[in-house]
LUMZA-466270 format. One record per residue (C-alpha): x, y, z. Coordinates in Angstrom, 3 decimals. Layout:
<sepas>
((X,Y,Z))
...
</sepas>
This chain:
<sepas>
((-56.981,36.221,8.401))
((-56.391,39.417,10.460))
((-60.115,40.319,10.152))
((-61.063,36.895,11.471))
((-58.903,37.484,14.564))
((-60.574,40.801,15.305))
((-64.134,39.435,15.020))
((-63.338,36.470,17.246))
((-61.788,38.646,19.965))
((-64.744,41.089,19.897))
((-67.208,38.213,20.351))
((-65.279,36.557,23.136))
((-65.086,39.710,25.184))
((-68.897,39.645,25.462))
((-68.833,36.077,26.821))
((-68.101,34.825,30.340))
((-65.500,32.006,30.894))
((-63.938,30.450,33.932))
((-60.118,30.139,34.201))
((-59.949,26.671,32.635))
((-62.069,27.730,29.673))
((-59.974,30.860,29.094))
((-56.840,28.711,29.042))
((-58.318,26.539,26.299))
((-59.330,29.563,24.258))
((-55.935,31.223,24.460))
((-54.184,27.988,23.463))
((-56.388,27.703,20.410))
((-55.558,31.257,19.412))
((-51.859,30.524,19.701))
((-52.174,27.591,17.299))
((-54.211,29.752,14.915))
((-51.567,32.468,15.037))
((-48.787,29.984,14.281))
((-50.798,28.627,11.355))
((-51.220,32.147,10.074))
((-47.534,32.953,10.281))
((-46.595,29.734,8.470))
((-48.284,30.890,5.274))
((-47.111,33.482,2.789))
((-49.197,36.182,1.143))
((-50.531,33.636,-1.346))
((-51.559,31.129,1.256))
((-48.691,28.712,0.574))
((-47.050,26.917,3.511))
((-43.703,28.456,4.477))
((-40.860,26.361,5.937))
((-40.380,27.469,9.552))
((-36.986,29.078,10.164))
((-35.749,26.219,12.347))
((-36.656,23.607,9.740))
((-34.962,25.661,7.043))
((-31.749,25.673,9.125))
((-31.896,21.888,9.560))
((-31.997,21.460,5.800))
((-29.007,23.725,5.303))
((-25.643,22.221,4.323))
((-23.673,25.012,5.940))
((-22.452,25.284,9.512))
((-23.454,28.259,11.672))
((-22.246,28.400,15.241))
((-23.132,25.119,16.976))
((-26.503,24.619,15.318))
((-27.053,21.096,13.954))
((-27.040,21.282,10.161))
((-27.533,18.296,7.931))
((-24.401,17.407,5.979))
((-26.280,15.499,3.256))
((-28.195,16.639,0.207))
((-29.233,14.584,-2.789))
((-30.468,14.988,-6.350))
((-31.508,12.479,-8.999))
((-27.876,11.729,-9.931))
((-25.682,13.124,-7.160))
((-25.108,12.878,-3.429))
((-23.415,15.810,-1.689))
((-21.755,15.868,1.735))
((-20.713,19.176,3.280))
((-19.330,19.766,6.773))
((-18.608,23.457,6.247))
((-14.951,22.791,5.490))
((-15.122,20.306,2.641))
((-17.833,19.541,0.125))
((-17.878,16.108,-1.533))
((-19.976,15.222,-4.547))
((-20.661,11.582,-5.422))
((-22.258,10.015,-8.445))
((-25.597,8.389,-7.613))
((-25.974,5.484,-7.229))
((-22.469,4.566,-8.480))
((-20.552,6.088,-5.580))
((-17.620,7.659,-7.437))
((-16.159,10.852,-5.952))
((-16.732,13.335,-8.760))
((-16.114,16.580,-6.894))
((-14.113,17.865,-3.917))
((-14.622,21.532,-3.075))
((-12.155,23.075,-0.654))
((-10.720,26.507,0.177))
((-12.191,28.308,-2.806))
((-11.273,25.638,-5.355))
((-14.545,24.392,-6.850))
((-13.105,20.966,-7.619))
((-9.710,19.576,-6.646))
((-10.304,16.675,-9.028))
((-9.566,16.892,-12.743))
((-12.660,18.414,-14.315))
((-11.289,17.591,-17.777))
((-11.838,13.914,-17.007))
((-15.184,12.212,-17.214))
((-16.874,12.130,-13.790))
((-16.260,8.375,-13.607))
((-12.510,8.983,-14.026))
((-11.814,11.295,-11.087))
((-12.125,9.468,-7.756))
((-13.027,5.796,-7.795))
((-12.416,2.247,-6.594))
((-11.432,-0.392,-9.120))
((-10.503,-4.067,-9.195))
((-8.472,-6.103,-11.697))
((-9.875,-9.615,-12.035))
((-10.211,-12.614,-14.320))
((-11.734,-16.026,-14.408))
((-8.973,-18.667,-14.334))
((-7.572,-19.197,-17.814))
((-9.425,-16.232,-19.299))
((-8.449,-12.687,-20.172))
((-8.728,-10.222,-17.318))
((-10.653,-7.007,-16.977))
((-11.248,-4.034,-14.706))
((-14.403,-3.590,-12.649))
((-15.049,-0.010,-11.486))
((-17.300,-1.365,-8.718))
((-20.251,0.848,-9.544))
((-22.904,0.878,-6.852))
((-26.544,0.166,-7.595))
((-27.995,1.163,-4.200))
((-27.382,4.087,-1.883))
((-28.262,4.557,1.756))
((-27.391,6.699,4.738))
((-25.922,4.303,7.288))
((-26.068,6.774,10.140))
((-26.295,10.534,10.561))
((-25.734,12.515,13.748))
((-24.939,16.121,14.452))
((-21.196,15.324,14.251))
((-20.873,12.597,11.636))
((-22.456,10.988,8.630))
((-21.634,7.625,7.064))
((-23.019,6.712,3.642))
((-22.962,3.505,1.625))
((-22.949,2.577,-2.061))
((-23.459,-1.148,-2.591))
((-22.943,-3.440,-5.550))
((-24.504,-6.910,-5.452))
((-23.370,-9.724,-7.716))
((-25.819,-11.588,-9.912))
((-25.000,-14.623,-12.047))
((-27.120,-13.068,-14.775))
((-24.319,-10.528,-15.323))
((-21.958,-13.285,-16.489))
((-18.426,-12.027,-17.224))
((-19.506,-8.396,-17.047))
((-19.059,-8.255,-13.273))
((-16.635,-9.680,-10.757))
((-18.346,-12.322,-8.547))
((-18.255,-10.218,-5.415))
((-20.519,-8.043,-3.279))
((-19.061,-4.626,-2.468))
((-20.137,-2.030,0.088))
((-18.278,1.263,-0.423))
((-18.432,3.502,2.648))
((-17.596,7.182,3.159))
((-17.510,9.047,6.464))
((-17.524,12.806,7.008))
((-17.142,14.406,10.446))
((-17.684,17.896,11.769))
((-14.545,19.957,12.112))
((-12.375,17.482,10.206))
((-10.778,18.643,6.984))
((-11.191,15.531,4.888))
((-13.096,12.265,4.752))
((-12.673,8.547,5.380))
((-13.097,5.799,2.789))
((-13.355,2.052,3.262))
((-15.105,-0.949,1.717))
((-16.419,-4.330,2.754))
((-15.763,-7.015,0.135))
((-17.764,-10.222,0.357))
((-17.965,-13.513,-1.482))
((-20.909,-15.750,-0.643))
((-20.945,-19.514,-0.856))
((-21.796,-20.562,-4.372))
((-20.106,-17.674,-6.170))
((-17.953,-18.820,-9.124))
((-14.160,-19.055,-9.105))
((-12.149,-15.915,-9.757))
((-8.671,-14.386,-9.534))
((-8.344,-10.843,-8.164))
((-4.963,-9.177,-8.627))
((-5.495,-5.514,-7.766))
((-7.780,-3.453,-5.525))
((-7.218,0.260,-5.095))
((-8.672,3.771,-4.780))
((-7.629,6.345,-7.387))
((-7.837,10.137,-7.156))
((-6.917,12.229,-10.203))
((-6.310,15.886,-9.387))
((-6.268,19.057,-11.467))
((-3.069,19.139,-13.508))
((-2.828,22.923,-13.639))
((-2.983,23.217,-9.850))
((-1.244,20.246,-8.208))
((2.386,20.209,-9.334))
((4.333,19.384,-6.157))
((4.414,15.768,-4.934))
((5.621,14.460,-1.556))
((6.147,10.819,-0.567))
((8.772,11.146,2.182))
((11.110,13.757,3.615))
((13.743,12.909,1.019))
((11.361,12.225,-1.888))
((9.438,15.376,-2.700))
((9.653,17.757,-5.617))
((7.906,19.704,-8.375))
((6.763,17.139,-10.938))
((6.299,17.016,-14.699))
((2.773,16.947,-16.097))
((0.746,14.276,-17.828))
((1.056,16.344,-21.012))
((4.849,16.271,-20.647))
((4.696,12.480,-20.574))
((2.357,12.368,-23.574))
((4.847,14.438,-25.551))
((7.829,12.342,-24.440))
((9.538,9.225,-25.755))
((8.411,5.831,-24.365))
((11.305,3.649,-23.262))
((11.573,-0.108,-22.631))
((8.014,-0.261,-21.270))
((5.086,2.206,-21.372))
((5.376,3.487,-17.803))
((8.892,4.831,-18.443))
((9.048,7.983,-20.590))
((11.956,10.228,-21.562))
((10.806,13.855,-21.308))
((11.885,15.449,-24.581))
((9.767,18.602,-24.720))
((8.395,19.327,-21.238))
((6.554,22.500,-20.290))
((9.243,23.118,-17.671))
((12.645,23.024,-19.424))
((14.294,21.833,-16.201))
((12.761,18.403,-16.844))
((14.179,18.017,-20.366))
((16.175,14.808,-20.616))
((14.754,13.290,-17.426))
((12.977,9.953,-17.163))
((9.606,9.714,-15.467))
((8.172,6.394,-14.334))
((5.476,5.863,-11.697))
((7.410,2.894,-10.286))
((10.234,5.235,-9.306))
((7.954,6.477,-6.516))
((7.020,3.135,-4.966))
((7.436,2.466,-1.250))
((7.418,-0.487,1.090))
((4.061,-0.790,2.810))
((5.612,-0.263,6.244))
((6.741,3.180,5.050))
((3.761,3.972,2.836))
((1.733,5.930,5.401))
((1.188,9.367,3.883))
((1.739,10.811,0.433))
((0.067,13.279,-1.880))
((0.126,16.556,-3.729))
((0.395,20.295,-3.116))
((-1.145,23.201,-5.009))
((0.882,26.356,-4.406))
((-1.734,28.969,-5.345))
((-3.800,28.741,-3.263))
((-1.646,26.698,-0.890))
((-3.697,23.504,-0.591))
((-2.654,19.911,0.075))
((-4.292,16.603,-0.839))
((-3.046,13.584,1.153))
((-3.826,9.901,1.450))
((-3.168,8.747,5.014))
((-3.039,5.026,5.800))
((-2.819,4.584,9.589))
((-2.589,0.775,9.521))
((-1.283,-1.975,7.222))
((-3.584,-4.675,8.584))
((-5.724,-4.822,5.437))
((-2.817,-4.770,2.980))
((-1.270,-7.932,1.583))
((2.052,-9.798,1.622))
((3.615,-8.285,4.718))
((5.470,-5.085,5.671))
((8.123,-5.215,2.938))
((5.675,-5.477,0.039))
((6.313,-2.557,-2.308))
((3.594,-0.652,-4.085))
((2.689,2.513,-5.917))
((1.987,5.798,-4.124))
((1.511,9.059,-6.034))
((2.723,9.759,-9.542))
((2.419,12.106,-12.500))
((-1.175,12.784,-13.446))
((-1.343,14.163,-10.818))
((-2.589,10.884,-9.336))
((-2.775,9.669,-5.731))
((-3.361,5.984,-5.025))
((-4.423,3.901,-2.074))
((-3.255,0.386,-2.933))
((-4.835,-2.515,-1.048))
((-4.010,-5.515,-3.247))
((-1.531,-5.767,-6.118))
((0.964,-8.104,-7.749))
((3.597,-5.366,-8.022))
((7.114,-6.458,-7.002))
((5.850,-9.967,-6.296))
((4.012,-11.545,-9.204))
((0.644,-13.162,-9.634))
((1.250,-15.625,-6.807))
((0.411,-12.856,-4.306))
((-2.901,-12.168,-6.005))
((-6.092,-13.617,-4.549))
((-7.386,-16.869,-6.055))
((-10.839,-18.079,-5.048))
((-12.183,-21.529,-5.777))
((-15.691,-22.144,-6.999))
((-18.053,-21.589,-4.070))
((-15.378,-20.212,-1.729))
((-16.745,-17.666,0.767))
((-14.684,-14.696,1.965))
((-15.130,-11.310,3.618))
((-12.675,-8.498,4.288))
((-12.612,-4.806,5.165))
((-10.214,-2.617,3.193))
((-9.485,0.627,5.033))
((-10.475,3.047,6.340))
((-7.984,5.458,4.877))
((-8.204,9.177,5.518))
((-8.174,11.730,2.710))
((-6.708,14.753,4.427))
((-7.012,18.251,2.987))
((-5.047,21.164,4.393))
((-4.128,24.748,3.542))
((-1.544,27.413,4.337))
((-1.965,31.213,4.567))
((0.266,31.908,1.565))
((1.983,30.160,-1.310))
((5.339,30.828,0.357))
((4.368,28.421,3.118))
((3.356,25.499,0.905))
((5.959,23.137,2.375))
((4.288,23.406,5.773))
((1.456,21.380,4.259))
((3.724,18.316,4.146))
((4.708,18.818,7.777))
((1.042,19.127,8.725))
((0.190,15.965,6.799))
((2.788,14.043,8.811))
((1.304,15.423,12.027))
((-2.137,14.322,10.886))
((-0.748,10.845,10.224))
((0.404,10.627,13.851))
((-3.062,11.622,15.018))
((-4.764,9.032,12.817))
((-2.390,6.297,14.001))
((-3.153,7.196,17.618))
((-6.889,6.908,16.926))
((-6.524,3.488,15.239))
((-8.527,1.307,15.280))
((-11.298,3.831,14.790))
((-14.361,3.630,17.017))
((-16.728,5.592,14.789))
((-17.180,3.271,11.800))
((-20.651,1.756,11.560))
((-19.844,-1.557,9.864))
((-19.903,-4.504,12.260))
((-17.025,-5.923,10.198))
((-14.620,-3.217,11.356))
((-13.706,-3.939,14.962))
((-12.874,-1.360,17.620))
((-9.994,-1.753,20.050))
((-12.064,-3.438,22.792))
((-13.058,-6.142,20.301))
((-9.430,-7.022,19.591))
((-6.559,-8.726,21.367))
((-2.763,-8.543,21.558))
((0.427,-10.617,21.715))
((3.674,-9.761,23.495))
((7.002,-11.509,23.929))
((10.745,-11.447,23.375))
((12.550,-12.971,20.409))
((16.106,-14.259,20.735))
((18.478,-15.833,18.219))
((20.625,-18.925,18.711))
((23.576,-19.146,16.306))
((26.377,-21.007,18.034))
((28.851,-20.225,15.286))
((28.439,-16.521,15.981))
((27.931,-16.488,19.731))
((27.652,-19.234,22.305))
((25.038,-17.149,24.140))
((21.579,-16.204,22.924))
((21.487,-13.006,20.861))
((18.783,-10.338,21.013))
((16.689,-10.218,17.855))
((17.201,-6.471,17.571))
((14.795,-4.650,15.242))
((13.187,-7.918,14.145))
((9.894,-7.613,12.322))
((7.388,-9.816,14.142))
((3.917,-10.422,12.765))
((0.690,-12.367,12.825))
((-0.723,-13.674,9.555))
((-2.759,-16.600,8.292))
((-1.440,-19.997,9.428))
((1.172,-21.353,7.064))
((4.814,-22.284,6.666))
((7.730,-20.065,7.682))
((7.822,-17.112,5.293))
((4.403,-17.834,3.766))
((3.206,-14.390,4.866))
((5.018,-12.740,1.938))
((2.597,-14.424,-0.476))
((-0.561,-14.254,1.673))
((-3.279,-11.891,0.531))
((-6.750,-12.964,1.673))
((-6.477,-12.351,5.405))
((-5.306,-9.609,7.732))
((-1.690,-9.164,8.860))
((-0.394,-7.403,11.973))
((3.286,-6.485,12.243))
((5.533,-4.596,14.601))
((9.244,-3.883,14.926))
((10.907,-5.314,18.025))
((13.129,-3.107,20.158))
((16.874,-3.497,20.637))
((16.386,-6.346,23.130))
((13.926,-8.166,20.870))
((10.820,-7.321,22.892))
((7.657,-6.851,20.865))
((3.981,-6.024,21.310))
((1.461,-6.636,18.559))
((-1.721,-4.870,19.621))
((-5.228,-4.384,18.270))
((-5.317,-7.734,16.488))
((-8.610,-8.974,15.111))
((-9.838,-12.212,16.734))
((-8.913,-15.380,14.863))
((-6.259,-18.018,14.369))
((-2.795,-16.933,13.254))
((0.780,-18.060,12.929))
((3.434,-15.841,14.477))
((6.275,-15.048,12.076))
((9.470,-13.022,12.228))
((12.440,-11.950,10.161))
((15.605,-10.750,11.869))
((18.080,-8.330,10.250))
((21.535,-9.883,10.105))
((20.257,-13.464,9.948))
((19.038,-15.512,7.001))
((15.721,-17.300,6.794))
((12.316,-16.895,8.424))
((11.070,-17.638,11.919))
((7.731,-19.239,12.732))
((6.403,-19.962,16.234))
((5.751,-23.662,16.785))
((2.013,-23.371,17.548))
((-0.843,-21.373,16.103))
((-2.094,-18.451,18.173))
((-5.769,-17.764,18.836))
((-6.596,-14.121,19.445))
((-9.660,-13.377,21.579))
((-11.326,-9.998,22.202))
((-9.855,-8.047,25.107))
((-7.145,-10.579,25.900))
((-3.349,-10.231,25.803))
((-1.179,-13.267,25.180))
((2.255,-13.156,26.789))
((4.584,-15.648,25.179))
((7.638,-17.084,26.867))
((11.021,-16.213,25.390))
((11.049,-17.287,21.750))
((14.208,-18.564,20.116))
((14.991,-18.468,16.423))
((17.663,-20.799,15.082))
((18.501,-19.555,11.565))
((19.755,-22.004,8.920))
((23.357,-22.889,9.661))
((25.425,-26.039,9.056))
((28.946,-24.900,9.839))
((31.268,-21.976,10.533))
((31.473,-19.029,8.146))
((34.404,-19.248,5.729))
((33.423,-16.152,3.797))
((30.319,-14.034,3.176))
((29.158,-11.465,0.630))
((26.505,-8.890,1.527))
((24.241,-8.312,4.519))
((21.294,-10.633,5.228))
((18.477,-8.086,5.159))
((16.255,-9.233,2.236))
((17.618,-6.417,0.050))
((20.406,-5.796,-2.470))
((20.860,-2.172,-1.431))
((24.362,-2.714,0.003))
((25.801,-3.817,-3.338))
((27.163,-1.709,-6.196))
((24.274,0.308,-7.581))
((25.789,2.232,-10.522))
((25.048,5.736,-11.653))
((22.485,5.859,-14.455))
((23.254,6.873,-17.986))
((23.516,10.702,-18.060))
((20.731,10.797,-20.660))
((18.302,8.710,-18.549))
((18.371,10.363,-15.146))
((15.725,11.386,-12.647))
((17.203,14.351,-10.786))
((15.329,13.449,-7.620))
((17.623,10.470,-7.114))
((20.927,12.203,-7.808))
((23.137,11.627,-4.748))
((20.215,9.852,-3.108))
((20.278,6.752,-0.905))
((17.616,5.247,-3.192))
((19.806,5.486,-6.283))
((18.456,2.094,-7.335))
((15.238,3.848,-8.415))
((16.979,5.358,-11.433))
((15.942,4.018,-14.827))
((18.001,1.623,-16.953))
((20.519,0.442,-14.360))
((20.292,-3.110,-15.699))
((21.912,-1.901,-18.919))
((24.923,-0.595,-16.998))
((26.148,-4.146,-16.370))
((27.388,-4.488,-19.956))
((29.044,-1.053,-19.672))
((30.948,-2.039,-16.545))
((31.794,-5.562,-17.729))
((32.143,-5.220,-21.508))
((34.584,-8.092,-22.086))
((33.867,-10.599,-19.342))
((31.418,-11.249,-16.553))
((31.846,-10.296,-12.915))
((34.723,-11.928,-11.020))
((34.783,-11.476,-7.250))
((37.903,-12.443,-5.289))
((37.304,-13.097,-1.601))
((39.765,-11.210,0.590))
((40.621,-8.714,-2.141))
((37.339,-7.317,-3.407))
((34.570,-5.732,-1.319))
((30.892,-6.095,-2.104))
((29.827,-2.400,-1.968))
((32.145,-1.683,-4.895))
((32.725,-4.969,-6.673))
((29.454,-6.907,-6.542))
((26.899,-5.615,-9.055))
((23.446,-5.227,-7.505))
((21.631,-7.360,-10.118))
((22.664,-10.545,-11.898))
((21.181,-9.794,-15.326))
((21.554,-10.932,-18.924))
((24.031,-9.451,-21.405))
((22.598,-7.397,-24.257))
((24.008,-8.635,-27.582))
((22.013,-6.140,-29.664))
((18.982,-6.639,-31.901))
((16.927,-7.503,-28.813))
((18.911,-10.662,-28.149))
((20.446,-11.542,-24.806))
((22.772,-14.181,-23.419))
((23.261,-15.775,-19.997))
((25.925,-14.444,-17.669))
((28.182,-16.387,-15.297))
((29.695,-14.771,-12.241))
((32.730,-16.195,-10.449))
((33.618,-16.220,-6.761))
((37.303,-17.063,-6.295))
((38.633,-17.985,-2.869))
((41.376,-19.799,-1.005))
((40.507,-22.821,1.144))
((42.442,-24.653,3.812))
((40.409,-27.853,4.023))
((42.095,-29.378,7.032))
((41.270,-32.883,8.204))
((37.474,-32.506,8.573))
((35.860,-34.780,5.930))
((32.433,-33.166,6.214))
((30.548,-31.386,3.449))
((30.279,-27.656,2.859))
((27.211,-25.434,2.473))
((26.594,-22.410,0.266))
((23.808,-20.294,1.755))
((22.258,-18.519,-1.221))
((19.728,-15.842,-0.242))
((17.993,-13.962,-3.054))
((16.258,-10.599,-2.728))
((14.475,-10.861,-6.079))
((13.930,-13.166,-9.053))
((12.273,-12.631,-12.416))
((12.048,-15.483,-14.925))
((15.422,-16.619,-13.614))
((17.383,-19.774,-12.902))
((20.568,-19.783,-10.861))
((22.902,-22.671,-11.602))
((25.766,-23.401,-9.209))
((28.958,-25.157,-10.282))
((32.093,-25.723,-8.225))
((35.532,-25.724,-9.900))
((34.006,-26.856,-13.209))
((32.208,-24.170,-15.188))
((30.995,-26.672,-17.836))
((29.537,-29.330,-15.488))
((26.307,-30.657,-16.977))
((24.009,-30.928,-15.152))
((25.103,-28.189,-12.787))
((25.895,-29.171,-9.226))
((22.771,-27.250,-8.131))
((19.967,-25.298,-9.795))
((17.108,-23.251,-8.397))
((14.987,-24.139,-11.388))
((12.873,-21.428,-12.993))
((11.829,-18.975,-10.265))
((10.252,-15.590,-9.778))
((8.014,-13.069,-11.474))
((8.419,-10.042,-9.228))
((9.874,-7.804,-11.986))
((11.718,-5.745,-9.369))
((14.684,-5.037,-11.656))
((12.529,-3.334,-14.273))
((10.444,-1.508,-11.672))
((13.377,0.010,-9.784))
((12.846,-2.042,-6.646))
((15.877,-3.193,-4.695))
((14.046,-6.344,-3.738))
((10.980,-8.415,-4.534))
((10.131,-11.746,-2.925))
((12.707,-13.446,-0.721))
((14.234,-16.827,-1.585))
((16.663,-18.946,0.397))
((18.573,-21.991,-0.873))
((20.938,-24.008,1.305))
((23.185,-25.621,-1.291))
((25.109,-28.668,-0.118))
((28.609,-28.996,-1.597))
((30.357,-32.347,-1.403))
((33.770,-32.253,0.234))
((35.464,-33.697,-2.823))
((34.205,-30.888,-5.081))
((36.353,-28.407,-3.165))
((40.124,-28.520,-3.164))
((42.986,-27.316,-1.055))
((44.066,-23.840,-2.138))
((42.356,-22.091,-5.050))
((38.631,-22.669,-5.696))
((35.984,-21.069,-7.880))
((32.203,-21.119,-7.541))
((30.387,-20.329,-10.794))
((26.929,-18.709,-10.600))
((25.077,-18.735,-13.928))
((21.791,-16.931,-14.523))
((20.771,-19.150,-17.432))
((17.434,-17.648,-18.544))
((17.813,-14.931,-21.138))
((14.646,-14.047,-23.055))
((14.631,-10.378,-22.062))
((16.835,-7.712,-20.538))
((14.828,-7.960,-17.300))
((15.399,-11.664,-16.652))
((17.601,-11.905,-13.589))
((18.009,-11.956,-9.848))
((19.223,-9.750,-7.038))
((21.273,-11.409,-4.333))
((20.619,-10.661,-0.710))
((23.505,-12.559,0.838))
((25.929,-15.402,0.106))
((27.846,-17.422,2.681))
((30.146,-20.419,2.419))
((30.035,-22.603,5.514))
((32.640,-25.179,6.396))
((31.868,-28.690,7.642))
((29.976,-28.909,10.955))
((32.069,-28.690,14.121))
((31.441,-30.213,17.520))
</sepas>
């Protein structure tokens, strides 16, 4: 090639060209020179240096480097801080490389059991199954110098029969330059004509390396070094498989403790950030959920967070602490579409193992940043709407209760929300649509912003007052518009003046007597903790505290924090047999001359296979004077929740059933198949006859 250059130059020097001709000749030589330099000594084409940099997955200065590479069975994203490896075309996260750790995920697990979406489903009347939502197609949705979004899709076909949930799924992942982590979300879609199905759980699961991630954090007062999965495997299962007594743990400090993943549940309104810390090197893995709009059943719905594994969960749909009635049921041919997420998987690090707790503080700071950026404006799905495509609602909520105050009362700290149109309180069982909630200020003012367009009912629940509020008309949200409502007034259920009350109307049994656990069944995290109700086996303590007779509460003498047991449960007779229990409320009554009837307001915080029967001054009345009938499947007693679904019964009591002087109301929990059958009371109030 060099010889060819020399001969050409020698010949040209003997020729005569004008300026234009010389320009053409020199340009041709430049192209020939570039062609020469692009080949190696063997004549093969070399990749130009610039092109080689574009194909790189590393970041150097501000040069644009592609973040994506792909093989026959893997897709890799790398922004220079984090490297993600996905199965292809399934879309499972099989590797996360960060800060010198080749894989944060458990390499002892099969690749399909490290980071994945799954869905629990069944056809009505048939046994359920789990679909791991494996993709069959992959594509790059969009790639720029600062961000890449990829997609793994799964398309339903009737030919698959019962092997696949009747649903189309588009799993999306987003990686950005300079951001230590990645975003995950999915679009779920049912087309017209798809067969009927029940879907009870949708989640993302990440299983981390057991020998590295030993410290778990859920909140400022719930964080600690945790046992291992091997410790659980070597322990003693208790009343149900999730609860294990640690008998021979690797860390002797855990010997004699109980571990149960349900002990680490949180209400959705508080379930914003949780995860795990590796101390050496100091690395954190966090799931950040900046919004609840895509979750189900309202702000008080409880669900799993992180637990021994080490496992970190992002729960979108579940029947936990509620029962199957909050699952999603689709009729034959019913169409539906919903976006779950995005959630942010945040990775962080500290300079030394001594500073590992700063990782939790940083995770909370990252949560604030993600909440400020919500709703995100960088997602590429048309189904996820940015802020300018959404609307808002503002107003003030007041309470009218003339037996408490002749003037209107501020609905201080009320939770006000938009959810699918329905009856008052229906939001706690609604799961197909989006919900948007906020907490009102002290004066009851509220602003619900960034609401997706659509038709909603406006609901509220006010601490200190029983029942549920619903605005009289449906509300239509339009993009870019704010609706300012006139003053709203909630009139809670009330028929007469308060004669006595037990508890605080707040949809929870936390104010009642939650006993200490058995010394042999403790979780040290909850020793002297405000969430003592998360200890294992508290239902069994009822028989210890009331060995000879059931609970008797005397109004005016007893006080509910000490004398009202938190759960009305069965009595264990031994040999796995149980009997109903009957509680008594004894009180004095000065009936006066008013001939009107009385009302017992009976608010329940939880019910599981239960029936509350009410009798007045006659414990053997048959039928009872009132019964709830069989209610509830939230299983909150067994799963260490202080509440499940909310129930309210306004029980009318005829005047002639009550007498001057001494009276007794008998409350019988009559269902008794298991130790977990029972209820938790929220609040009880006896109201006198109406007054002018």
